[in-house]
C-alpha positions in Angstrom: -15.7 -17.8 2.9 -18.6 -16.2 4.7 -17.0 -16.8 8.1 -13.8 -15.1 6.9 -15.7 -12.1 5.6 -17.6 -11.9 8.9 -14.3 -12.0 10.9 -12.8 -9.4 8.6 -15.8 -7.1 9.0 -15.7 -7.5 12.8 -12.0 -6.8 13.0 -12.3 -3.8 10.7 -15.3 -2.3 12.5 -13.5 -2.9 15.8 -10.4 -1.0 14.7 -12.4 1.9 13.3 -14.7 2.1 16.3 -11.9 1.6 18.8 -9.9 4.4 17.2 -13.0 6.6 17.4 -13.5 5.8 21.1 -9.8 6.4 21.8 -10.1 9.8 20.1 -13.2 10.8 21.9 -11.7 9.8 25.3 -8.6 11.7 24.4 -6.4 8.6 24.7 -5.1 9.2 21.1 -4.7 12.4 19.2 -6.3 12.7 15.8 -2.8 13.0 14.2 -1.3 10.1 16.1 0.0 7.1 14.2 -2.0 4.6 16.3 -5.3 6.4 15.4 -4.4 6.8 11.7 -3.1 3.2 11.3 -6.2 1.8 13.1 -8.4 3.8 10.8 -6.5 2.8 7.7 -6.4 -1.0 8.4 -10.0 -1.0 9.6 -11.2 0.8 6.6 -9.2 -1.4 4.2 -10.7 -4.5 5.8 -14.2 -3.1 5.5 -13.5 -2.1 1.9 -12.6 -5.7 1.1 -15.8 -7.0 2.6 -17.9 -4.4 0.9 -16.2 -5.2 -2.5 -16.9 -8.9 -2.2 -20.5 -8.1 -1.2 -20.8 -5.6 -4.1 -22.0 -2.8 -1.8 -20.8 0.2 -3.9 -21.9 2.8 -1.3 -19.8 1.1 1.4 -16.9 0.6 -1.0 -16.9 4.3 -1.7 -17.3 5.2 2.0 -14.6 2.8 3.3 -12.1 3.4 0.4 -12.4 7.2 1.0 -11.9 6.6 4.7 -8.8 4.6 4.0 -7.4 7.1 1.5 -7.9 10.0 4.0 -6.1 8.0 6.7 -3.3 7.1 4.3 -2.9 10.8 3.2 -2.7 11.8 6.9 0.0 9.2 7.6 2.0 10.3 4.6 1.6 14.0 5.6 3.0 13.0 9.1 6.2 11.7 7.4 6.8 14.9 5.4 8.8 17.6 7.3 6.8 20.6 8.4 9.1 22.9 6.3 8.2 21.0 3.1 4.4 21.2 3.9 4.6 25.0 4.1 6.2 25.5 0.7 
């Protein structure tokens, strides 16, 4: 189980950090689906690991990160006209 959690945390951190590097290098826009999906999946993986380890501060941080990414993905799917009303 410990090895699985370590792998999940490495993949999650890699996704979040990779997205951040891609954003800073201007390879991905902050509203792009690749950036948002990488953040969402990475944050969800890190939330799972933090939950198992009972690290409430990290659960709050990563769950919030995931929710913000999810909200941005949903907002991308809503037509611009609907967002303005």
